[in-house]
N, C-alpha and C positions, 0 to 999 in steps of 0.2 A: 329374529330379523329386523330392528327398528326401520322401516319403513324412510324415515326422512334422513339418514346413516344410507342408506342402499342406493345404488346404482339402477340403472333404468334397466340393464339386463337382468339384475336375479330378480325381480319383481314379475318377467315375464314368466306369463303360465301361474299363475298364483292362485293355488286350490282353495285358500282361506285365509282372507283377512280381517283382525280384529282391531276396530275402532274404540278406543276406553271413551267412556262419555261421562265428565263428571260435573262439576259444579267449582264458583266459587262464591263463598258463604261462609257464616259466623260461623262457630262450631263451639261457642261458649268461650271462655274470656284462654281456657288454655292449651287449645288446637289449632294449629296452624287455617286459612280459610281456604288453603287446596288440600281439604282432608279426602275429600270422596276422586276426588280426581287421583288422587295419588294411591287411594287403594285400586279403584277401575285399571288403573295404567300394571299397577305389580300386580294383578291377578291376571290381566291379559298378557302379561311379560313371562310368567311363569309354565302358559305353555309350550312354548319353544315355537309358538307361528307368528309370522310376520304381523307384527303391528305400528302402527301407526302413533303421530302423536296423539295426544288426548286433545279432543272439544272440550277444554277448561272451563267454558262458562255455560251454563246451563237453567233454567226454569227454577231459580226461586225467591221467588215473590214473597214468600210468606218469612222470609228470613233480612225484606231489606228493613225494618225497626233497629236492625243492626248496621254501625258502620263496617266498613270494607266489603258487603256482599253485590255481586256485580250480576242482575237477573237477564237475560234477554226475553226471557217470555217464552213460552208455549210455541206460539205458533213462529216467533223468528228459529229458536231452536228445531220446529221441525224445518223450516223451510232449510237449513244447516244440515239438515242429517241426510236432506232426501237430496240436495245438490251435492251430498260426501258421495252418497251413495249409488250415485248416476255415473259420478267421476269414475270412483274406485271400480267398481264394474265393470269397465272397458277394459280391465285386462285381471282382477281378478275374479274368478269363476262363481265365490260365494265370500258373503261377508257376513258378521255379528257386530254389533255395535254394544259394548261392556261395557253396564252402567254403573254407575256408583254413586247417584242420586234419585233417592223415591220421586222428588217433583218433576223429572226430564219423565215419566213412564208415560203420560199423555202424549209429546212430544214424540216416542219413540213408537209407541202405536199407533199415530196416525202418519209419521213418516214411514215405516216398513210395510203398512199395510198397501198403500201407494206404490213402492218401490217394488212387490211383492204383483201386485197387478199390471205392473211396467212391463213382468216377466223378467223380474232382477231374484236371485236367490238370497236373500237379508232377510234378517231374522234380528232379534236384541234377545239378549240375559243380565237379571240383575245378581248384582252381588250380595247377599243379606243372608244371615239364619235366624232359623223362626228362634221367636223370645229374647231377640236383642231388644235394648232398649234404644228408642227411635233418633235420637239424635245426641254427639256430643258425649254420651254416658261411658259406661263400662267398657262396650261393645268396639266402638270407634277408638277411644282411649288407648284400649289395648292395641288395636293394629297399630297406632302411629306409635307408640313404644314400639315397639316393634319395625316397624318401618323407617320410621323418623327421630327416632328418640330424640334428638337434639331440637326439633321441630316443637317440642311438646313442654308445654311449663305446670308441672307437676304440680307446683307450689300455688297456682293461681287453681285449679282444679275443686271444682264443690258440684254439690249437687243441684241439681236444678227441679223440675218438675217431673214429679215420678210417677203418675197416673198412666194410665191404659191411654195408649193414643187415639183408641177407639172413644172416650172423654173427651179427648183435648181436640178432636180434627172440629167441632162445632165452631167454635169461637177460634180458631184458629184460622177458617174457611172466612170469617165473620172479619177478621182481624187479622193478628201475625205473632208468629211465635213468639216474641215478646210479651203479648197479651196475656199468656197463660204462662211465662217463666222468664221472669226480669235477667236473668243472666245467661239466657239464649240457651240452656243446656234441658233438654227433656231424656232423662234417666238420673243415672248418679256414676259418676265415675271412681268413687272408692273401689279397690281392689283390682283394679285393672292393673295389669302386669304385659311384659314383652311379650314372656311363654303363653299367655293365653292368645297374645293378638298375632303369635305364631303360629300358633296352632291354628285360629281362624285362618288364615289366608289357605295355610294345606285345603282346610274346606270346601272354601268359597273356591281354589284354584280348582280342586278333584269336581266340585260341582258343573264347574264350565266346564271342565274336560270331558264329565257322562254329556251333559245338554246338547254340546258339539257332536259327540260321538252318535248318539240317537237323531238328532237333527229334526226332531218332530216340531213341527211350527203351528203355534194357534193362529186364529182368526185374526188376531189383534199382531200377530208378527213375534211373539213371544217365545224361544224356546222351551217346552216343558218337559 
């Protein structure tokens, strides 16, 4: 059930509400700005639970060296998440933010910690698989070929900086993604496929389903 298209009566007594949290940021020359939002929304929808419209602007300051990126920053995003949780928890017994962008994590941790302190049963979960490249590489390109192939410019796909993310983080923290990758890609989209993307979506949805079933919340509000 999509909450934005539901009637008030249908929302009454909602046991668990999913809120996708994405970003609007450059994903190389070949992927759309809303890639993270598309992934988070799709994964959340796979569970068959009530899902809100996504929070589509995130904390994406590291990508602001590229046109199209809109970042509202960690502090503002945290405030949006807090007010979303406070409002939704008036009628939803439990809420999970489904995150599609790594830069949102500090805001999610801050917001859910406060919401839980206030007595609300709120947590967050990030979409991701171990070993995937960091940004606009094979992992995200495969996902978007499966989810929104008409929005992928495969003819513009090209490798970026393929060094491990840990090696790139100091320069990115001091500057931006552009400082380590002129095309904004952290990884290599070569070999990406819709079939691989479809398999990954299934893995991400299963991981979210399992995390929700266990509902073990860390001290930072993350489902573990």
